[in-house]
ROLUMMAR-197443 format. One record per residue (C-alpha): x negated, y, z negated; residue number from 1. Coordinates in pm, 1 decimal. Layout:
residues N
(site (X, Y, Z), NUM)
...
//
This chain:
residues 328
(site (-9906.3, 13476.9, -11792.3), 1)
(site (-9586.9, 13532.9, -11595.2), 2)
(site (-9671.6, 13847.1, -11396.8), 3)
(site (-9720.4, 13665.6, -11064.3), 4)
(site (-9381.8, 13493.3, -11086.6), 5)
(site (-9140.8, 13780.4, -11136.2), 6)
(site (-8951.4, 13680.0, -10821.5), 7)
(site (-8915.0, 13308.4, -10909.1), 8)
(site (-8664.1, 13141.3, -11139.3), 9)
(site (-8616.4, 12771.2, -11206.7), 10)
(site (-8309.6, 12550.0, -11249.1), 11)
(site (-8370.7, 12212.0, -11411.4), 12)
(site (-8102.6, 11943.2, -11424.0), 13)
(site (-8109.0, 11630.9, -11635.0), 14)
(site (-7937.4, 11367.9, -11842.7), 15)
(site (-8098.6, 11165.0, -12119.5), 16)
(site (-8448.7, 11242.7, -11994.4), 17)
(site (-8606.3, 11273.1, -12341.0), 18)
(site (-8984.1, 11316.0, -12327.2), 19)
(site (-8974.8, 11342.1, -11949.1), 20)
(site (-8770.0, 11660.2, -11990.2), 21)
(site (-9021.2, 11795.2, -12240.8), 22)
(site (-9303.5, 11738.4, -11991.4), 23)
(site (-9095.0, 11898.3, -11716.0), 24)
(site (-9015.3, 12214.9, -11909.1), 25)
(site (-9366.0, 12256.7, -12046.8), 26)
(site (-9510.0, 12232.4, -11694.3), 27)
(site (-9280.3, 12517.7, -11584.5), 28)
(site (-9336.9, 12734.8, -11891.5), 29)
(site (-9701.3, 12765.7, -11791.0), 30)
(site (-9582.4, 12990.9, -11507.7), 31)
(site (-9243.4, 13139.6, -11592.5), 32)
(site (-8988.2, 13158.7, -11873.5), 33)
(site (-8701.3, 13226.3, -11633.4), 34)
(site (-8559.2, 12877.0, -11668.0), 35)
(site (-8209.8, 12734.9, -11697.6), 36)
(site (-8169.8, 12375.2, -11809.7), 37)
(site (-7838.1, 12213.5, -11712.8), 38)
(site (-7741.5, 11906.6, -11913.3), 39)
(site (-7492.5, 11648.4, -11784.4), 40)
(site (-7365.7, 11489.2, -12104.0), 41)
(site (-7692.2, 11369.5, -12257.9), 42)
(site (-7665.4, 11139.8, -12560.6), 43)
(site (-8028.0, 11189.9, -12662.1), 44)
(site (-8206.2, 11498.8, -12794.2), 45)
(site (-8247.2, 11667.6, -12454.2), 46)
(site (-8044.0, 11976.5, -12540.6), 47)
(site (-8218.3, 12027.4, -12876.5), 48)
(site (-8555.3, 11976.4, -12710.1), 49)
(site (-8487.9, 12239.3, -12442.3), 50)
(site (-8359.9, 12493.9, -12694.6), 51)
(site (-8661.5, 12434.1, -12917.9), 52)
(site (-8884.0, 12527.5, -12622.6), 53)
(site (-8689.2, 12851.5, -12580.7), 54)
(site (-8510.9, 12748.7, -12262.5), 55)
(site (-8154.1, 12860.3, -12189.6), 56)
(site (-7920.0, 12559.5, -12176.9), 57)
(site (-7595.8, 12502.3, -11987.0), 58)
(site (-7372.5, 12217.9, -12108.1), 59)
(site (-7154.4, 12091.9, -11826.2), 60)
(site (-6786.4, 12045.0, -11903.4), 61)
(site (-6745.2, 11668.0, -11945.2), 62)
(site (-6384.6, 11688.7, -11821.8), 63)
(site (-6507.4, 11767.9, -11469.5), 64)
(site (-6691.7, 11488.2, -11282.6), 65)
(site (-7069.6, 11524.0, -11299.8), 66)
(site (-7267.2, 11573.0, -10980.0), 67)
(site (-7620.4, 11699.3, -10928.8), 68)
(site (-7477.3, 11955.6, -10686.6), 69)
(site (-7238.6, 12092.9, -10946.6), 70)
(site (-7516.3, 12103.1, -11208.3), 71)
(site (-7751.1, 12297.0, -10981.1), 72)
(site (-7477.7, 12543.9, -10884.5), 73)
(site (-7379.2, 12616.3, -11244.2), 74)
(site (-7742.5, 12653.8, -11342.6), 75)
(site (-7803.9, 12890.8, -11054.3), 76)
(site (-7502.1, 13105.6, -11146.2), 77)
(site (-7638.7, 13160.1, -11497.2), 78)
(site (-7992.4, 13217.7, -11368.6), 79)
(site (-7874.9, 13483.9, -11123.6), 80)
(site (-7655.4, 13644.8, -11388.3), 81)
(site (-7951.4, 13674.9, -11626.1), 82)
(site (-8212.7, 13764.7, -11362.3), 83)
(site (-8043.3, 13933.8, -11063.2), 84)
(site (-8379.8, 14068.9, -10945.6), 85)
(site (-8506.5, 13720.7, -10846.6), 86)
(site (-8583.1, 13638.1, -10483.7), 87)
(site (-8642.8, 13262.3, -10507.8), 88)
(site (-8505.6, 12970.9, -10705.6), 89)
(site (-8691.1, 12647.3, -10768.5), 90)
(site (-8468.8, 12345.2, -10822.8), 91)
(site (-8628.2, 12054.2, -11003.5), 92)
(site (-8504.3, 11734.4, -11165.3), 93)
(site (-8566.8, 11682.0, -11534.9), 94)
(site (-8779.9, 11372.9, -11474.3), 95)
(site (-9035.3, 11575.5, -11275.0), 96)
(site (-9327.3, 11801.9, -11360.1), 97)
(site (-9419.7, 12105.5, -11149.5), 98)
(site (-9767.8, 12075.7, -11003.1), 99)
(site (-10030.9, 12338.7, -11062.2), 100)
(site (-10017.4, 12633.1, -10819.1), 101)
(site (-9697.4, 12508.8, -10648.8), 102)
(site (-9473.4, 12799.7, -10748.7), 103)
(site (-9733.3, 13057.7, -10651.0), 104)
(site (-9826.9, 12906.8, -10315.8), 105)
(site (-9471.2, 12812.3, -10220.2), 106)
(site (-9331.0, 13156.5, -10302.7), 107)
(site (-9619.1, 13319.2, -10114.3), 108)
(site (-9534.6, 13106.1, -9811.7), 109)
(site (-9172.3, 13220.3, -9818.8), 110)
(site (-9274.4, 13585.4, -9854.1), 111)
(site (-9501.9, 13551.6, -9551.4), 112)
(site (-9257.5, 13355.3, -9332.5), 113)
(site (-8932.3, 13544.9, -9307.3), 114)
(site (-8758.0, 13276.6, -9096.5), 115)
(site (-8804.3, 12999.5, -9355.8), 116)
(site (-8538.6, 12958.8, -9626.0), 117)
(site (-8646.4, 12639.9, -9802.9), 118)
(site (-8987.5, 12490.1, -9877.0), 119)
(site (-9078.0, 12159.6, -10033.9), 120)
(site (-9405.9, 11978.4, -10088.5), 121)
(site (-9538.1, 11639.6, -10190.4), 122)
(site (-9342.8, 11471.5, -10466.6), 123)
(site (-9549.1, 11191.2, -10617.5), 124)
(site (-9455.7, 10907.4, -10845.6), 125)
(site (-9629.9, 10930.1, -11184.4), 126)
(site (-9657.5, 10551.7, -11224.3), 127)
(site (-9653.0, 10414.5, -10867.9), 128)
(site (-9792.9, 10076.6, -10969.4), 129)
(site (-9569.4, 10018.7, -11270.1), 130)
(site (-9327.3, 9838.5, -11036.7), 131)
(site (-9277.1, 9768.6, -10668.5), 132)
(site (-8973.8, 9997.4, -10683.3), 133)
(site (-9173.7, 10294.6, -10811.9), 134)
(site (-9424.3, 10235.1, -10534.6), 135)
(site (-9146.2, 10234.5, -10274.4), 136)
(site (-9028.1, 10572.6, -10405.8), 137)
(site (-9378.9, 10714.9, -10372.7), 138)
(site (-9398.6, 10596.9, -10010.5), 139)
(site (-9050.6, 10733.5, -9934.7), 140)
(site (-9145.1, 11081.4, -10055.1), 141)
(site (-9453.4, 11106.6, -9833.3), 142)
(site (-9270.8, 11291.6, -9556.6), 143)
(site (-9429.1, 11463.1, -9252.2), 144)
(site (-9583.7, 11808.1, -9287.5), 145)
(site (-9422.5, 12097.4, -9101.8), 146)
(site (-9068.7, 12187.8, -9003.8), 147)
(site (-8814.9, 11950.0, -9154.4), 148)
(site (-8443.2, 11887.9, -9134.0), 149)
(site (-8396.4, 11847.8, -9506.5), 150)
(site (-8555.0, 11866.7, -9850.3), 151)
(site (-8506.2, 11662.0, -10164.6), 152)
(site (-8395.4, 11760.5, -10513.7), 153)
(site (-8717.4, 11954.6, -10576.5), 154)
(site (-8741.2, 12260.9, -10352.5), 155)
(site (-8793.7, 12637.3, -10356.7), 156)
(site (-8518.2, 12836.9, -10185.0), 157)
(site (-8443.0, 13196.5, -10095.5), 158)
(site (-8169.2, 13315.3, -10327.0), 159)
(site (-7997.6, 13529.6, -10062.0), 160)
(site (-7965.1, 13227.0, -9832.1), 161)
(site (-7846.9, 13000.7, -10114.2), 162)
(site (-7574.1, 13251.2, -10197.8), 163)
(site (-7485.0, 13305.3, -9831.7), 164)
(site (-7402.5, 12935.5, -9784.1), 165)
(site (-7230.1, 12912.2, -10127.5), 166)
(site (-7491.3, 12676.4, -10268.4), 167)
(site (-7451.2, 12302.5, -10293.7), 168)
(site (-7121.9, 12132.6, -10221.1), 169)
(site (-7014.8, 12022.2, -10573.5), 170)
(site (-6802.4, 11736.9, -10434.3), 171)
(site (-7100.3, 11564.2, -10271.6), 172)
(site (-7207.6, 11290.8, -10514.9), 173)
(site (-7518.7, 11184.8, -10320.6), 174)
(site (-7725.2, 11338.8, -10042.8), 175)
(site (-7632.8, 11690.7, -10151.1), 176)
(site (-7970.9, 11835.9, -10050.0), 177)
(site (-7961.7, 11724.4, -9682.2), 178)
(site (-7599.0, 11841.5, -9662.5), 179)
(site (-7700.3, 12185.5, -9788.7), 180)
(site (-7988.9, 12192.0, -9541.0), 181)
(site (-7748.9, 12128.4, -9252.9), 182)
(site (-7568.5, 12448.7, -9344.1), 183)
(site (-7898.9, 12633.4, -9388.9), 184)
(site (-8010.3, 12536.1, -9038.3), 185)
(site (-7671.4, 12629.1, -8895.4), 186)
(site (-7746.0, 12983.3, -9013.2), 187)
(site (-8068.7, 12970.0, -8807.2), 188)
(site (-8298.7, 12937.0, -9105.9), 189)
(site (-8584.8, 12688.5, -9117.8), 190)
(site (-8685.3, 12427.7, -9376.1), 191)
(site (-9057.2, 12358.8, -9416.6), 192)
(site (-9254.9, 12077.4, -9578.1), 193)
(site (-9583.7, 12223.2, -9701.4), 194)
(site (-9908.5, 12031.5, -9735.8), 195)
(site (-9912.0, 12096.2, -10110.4), 196)
(site (-9863.6, 11896.9, -10428.6), 197)
(site (-9520.0, 11991.9, -10562.3), 198)
(site (-9395.4, 11764.3, -10840.3), 199)
(site (-9486.3, 11452.9, -11035.4), 200)
(site (-9186.4, 11225.0, -11076.7), 201)
(site (-9114.9, 10948.2, -11325.7), 202)
(site (-8875.4, 10715.1, -11144.0), 203)
(site (-8886.4, 10444.4, -11412.3), 204)
(site (-8727.7, 10186.2, -11180.7), 205)
(site (-8832.0, 9851.8, -11325.0), 206)
(site (-8549.5, 9618.4, -11225.8), 207)
(site (-8418.9, 9487.7, -10895.3), 208)
(site (-8065.5, 9589.1, -10994.5), 209)
(site (-8177.5, 9952.0, -11028.9), 210)
(site (-8333.4, 9942.1, -10682.9), 211)
(site (-8013.7, 9787.0, -10544.2), 212)
(site (-7792.5, 10059.3, -10696.5), 213)
(site (-8026.3, 10329.4, -10566.1), 214)
(site (-7975.2, 10191.8, -10216.0), 215)
(site (-7599.2, 10173.4, -10266.7), 216)
(site (-7617.6, 10544.9, -10340.4), 217)
(site (-7823.3, 10602.8, -10024.8), 218)
(site (-7569.1, 10415.9, -9812.0), 219)
(site (-7287.9, 10617.9, -9965.2), 220)
(site (-7479.1, 10939.2, -9893.5), 221)
(site (-7531.6, 10843.1, -9529.1), 222)
(site (-7162.1, 10766.0, -9485.5), 223)
(site (-7056.2, 11090.1, -9651.2), 224)
(site (-7307.7, 11293.1, -9451.9), 225)
(site (-7190.1, 11142.0, -9124.3), 226)
(site (-6826.7, 11210.0, -9215.9), 227)
(site (-6901.3, 11574.6, -9295.3), 228)
(site (-7148.9, 11668.9, -9020.4), 229)
(site (-7161.1, 11371.8, -8783.0), 230)
(site (-7006.1, 11551.0, -8487.4), 231)
(site (-7231.8, 11687.3, -8207.9), 232)
(site (-7463.8, 11864.0, -8197.3), 233)
(site (-7571.5, 11790.8, -8556.2), 234)
(site (-7500.6, 11414.4, -8564.0), 235)
(site (-7602.6, 11420.8, -8929.6), 236)
(site (-7672.0, 11070.9, -9069.4), 237)
(site (-7503.7, 10903.0, -8771.3), 238)
(site (-7816.8, 10716.2, -8666.4), 239)
(site (-7881.9, 10586.9, -9018.7), 240)
(site (-7519.4, 10478.7, -9054.0), 241)
(site (-7521.9, 10290.6, -8723.9), 242)
(site (-7838.5, 10103.9, -8822.0), 243)
(site (-7685.0, 9997.6, -9151.7), 244)
(site (-7375.1, 9860.5, -8982.1), 245)
(site (-7575.1, 9679.1, -8715.1), 246)
(site (-7826.9, 9508.4, -8942.6), 247)
(site (-7606.9, 9427.7, -9240.5), 248)
(site (-7258.8, 9380.2, -9090.1), 249)
(site (-7218.6, 9329.5, -8715.5), 250)
(site (-7532.5, 9122.3, -8655.9), 251)
(site (-7508.6, 8874.7, -8947.5), 252)
(site (-7134.1, 8826.4, -8906.0), 253)
(site (-7173.3, 8764.7, -8532.2), 254)
(site (-7453.3, 8513.0, -8588.9), 255)
(site (-7253.1, 8336.5, -8859.2), 256)
(site (-6934.8, 8307.9, -8649.6), 257)
(site (-7118.4, 8188.4, -8338.7), 258)
(site (-7330.2, 7954.8, -8551.0), 259)
(site (-7019.6, 7771.2, -8668.6), 260)
(site (-6951.8, 7681.5, -8304.6), 261)
(site (-7316.7, 7610.4, -8216.8), 262)
(site (-7551.3, 7567.8, -8516.7), 263)
(site (-7859.1, 7649.2, -8309.6), 264)
(site (-7732.7, 8008.7, -8306.8), 265)
(site (-7826.1, 8028.6, -8674.9), 266)
(site (-8187.3, 8052.9, -8559.6), 267)
(site (-8108.7, 8409.9, -8459.4), 268)
(site (-8139.9, 8497.2, -8827.0), 269)
(site (-8513.9, 8485.4, -8754.8), 270)
(site (-8463.7, 8833.0, -8610.8), 271)
(site (-8485.8, 8963.1, -8969.6), 272)
(site (-8846.8, 8853.1, -9030.5), 273)
(site (-8922.2, 8986.0, -8681.9), 274)
(site (-8775.8, 9318.7, -8792.6), 275)
(site (-9003.2, 9315.6, -9097.5), 276)
(site (-9304.5, 9272.0, -8869.5), 277)
(site (-9182.7, 9550.5, -8640.7), 278)
(site (-9140.6, 9795.4, -8930.5), 279)
(site (-9483.0, 9703.6, -9067.8), 280)
(site (-9663.6, 9783.3, -8743.7), 281)
(site (-9451.0, 10089.7, -8676.3), 282)
(site (-9567.6, 10239.3, -9007.3), 283)
(site (-9941.9, 10185.5, -8979.7), 284)
(site (-10006.6, 10483.1, -9210.1), 285)
(site (-9882.0, 10269.8, -9501.3), 286)
(site (-10193.6, 10065.6, -9553.1), 287)
(site (-10195.1, 9893.6, -9888.1), 288)
(site (-9829.2, 9800.9, -9925.4), 289)
(site (-9705.8, 9801.2, -9567.5), 290)
(site (-9562.7, 9449.8, -9576.7), 291)
(site (-9370.3, 9505.4, -9898.2), 292)
(site (-9239.6, 9834.7, -9765.6), 293)
(site (-9120.4, 9667.2, -9444.1), 294)
(site (-8954.8, 9384.4, -9638.3), 295)
(site (-8763.2, 9614.8, -9871.3), 296)
(site (-8657.7, 9851.6, -9591.9), 297)
(site (-8503.9, 9552.2, -9412.5), 298)
(site (-8344.1, 9413.5, -9727.4), 299)
(site (-8222.0, 9759.2, -9827.5), 300)
(site (-7971.3, 9768.2, -9543.4), 301)
(site (-7745.7, 9531.4, -9740.0), 302)
(site (-7696.6, 9746.2, -10052.4), 303)
(site (-7671.9, 10046.3, -9819.0), 304)
(site (-7385.0, 9863.7, -9647.5), 305)
(site (-7221.6, 9824.2, -9986.8), 306)
(site (-7247.1, 10200.7, -10029.7), 307)
(site (-7091.1, 10257.9, -9688.5), 308)
(site (-6799.0, 10030.2, -9774.8), 309)
(site (-6757.8, 10203.2, -10110.8), 310)
(site (-6727.3, 10537.0, -9932.9), 311)
(site (-6474.1, 10403.5, -9681.4), 312)
(site (-6265.5, 10240.6, -9953.5), 313)
(site (-6257.9, 10557.4, -10163.0), 314)
(site (-6164.1, 10761.4, -9859.3), 315)
(site (-5885.2, 10517.4, -9769.5), 316)
(site (-5722.8, 10533.9, -10112.9), 317)
(site (-5796.4, 10904.8, -10157.5), 318)
(site (-6024.2, 10853.3, -10457.0), 319)
(site (-6313.3, 11082.8, -10540.5), 320)
(site (-6609.5, 10866.7, -10636.5), 321)
(site (-6812.8, 10930.9, -10948.1), 322)
(site (-7190.3, 10958.8, -10932.3), 323)
(site (-7377.9, 10635.5, -10863.7), 324)
(site (-7637.4, 10600.2, -11139.4), 325)
(site (-7926.9, 10358.5, -11124.2), 326)
(site (-8127.6, 10456.5, -11431.3), 327)
(site (-8079.7, 10322.8, -11779.8), 328)
//
């Protein structure tokens, strides 16, 4: 069963994923048994479940702050120690299932394109209509085909390149994949988004508060990315950060202050519904839920601003932030 995948190993990370982890591991075991599961302090039966399936498990030290970057690095170290002959490593989150033929076609693409270091494909939401928030995730993951600047948490990478850049930065609590991809591209490697089904994801975002926290994390990631790689020529996450500050800080505060002097100025808040319309017609490929997408993209700038301020505050007092969780 595994003969075609001798060059591919898999690192799965998770925390309290339960049955989602079972589905994830079983989808991988159809193709390879070279799997490391890294657990970040689960309180459920995740560790027992993985061991029962015959998967090697790494328990992260709870005395060191958890990050997805740290989990992936520690999983990779064990994977490479056990299987030094591997050429590629697939990273996948424990709430995802690997799609049929992904590992084979993605690894074949890397073997045939020597200038590409990272490939990703289409991540889909398993239950896109269970909530508006799940649907927004599914839209977000439908990224353009071809050369890309970054990948997400699910991606297949060349092991030699991953080792050359020293893997993920374990101190990055959000946006660790784009940060890694910056360093990959600085070594003149390419990242490619293939027109292939890659993973099926179970976001399980059912509450507005979860969506809000997820956007706080995004804002934090943009601020951190800009602080690390915002200088020319990369300008990493600078554009996103500037948009957040304009739409959720400078503009509303300016309108509010001027409106105190002249109340008619408050009418300028109508620029927000105008922005919703602009986003809707800019993204004509989003047919069925274009208006909801445009509304939540506009609204999302405010929790993203909260994430930006959280980053700045932590940096000011010299505090290392813990991971920003939105599940559970």
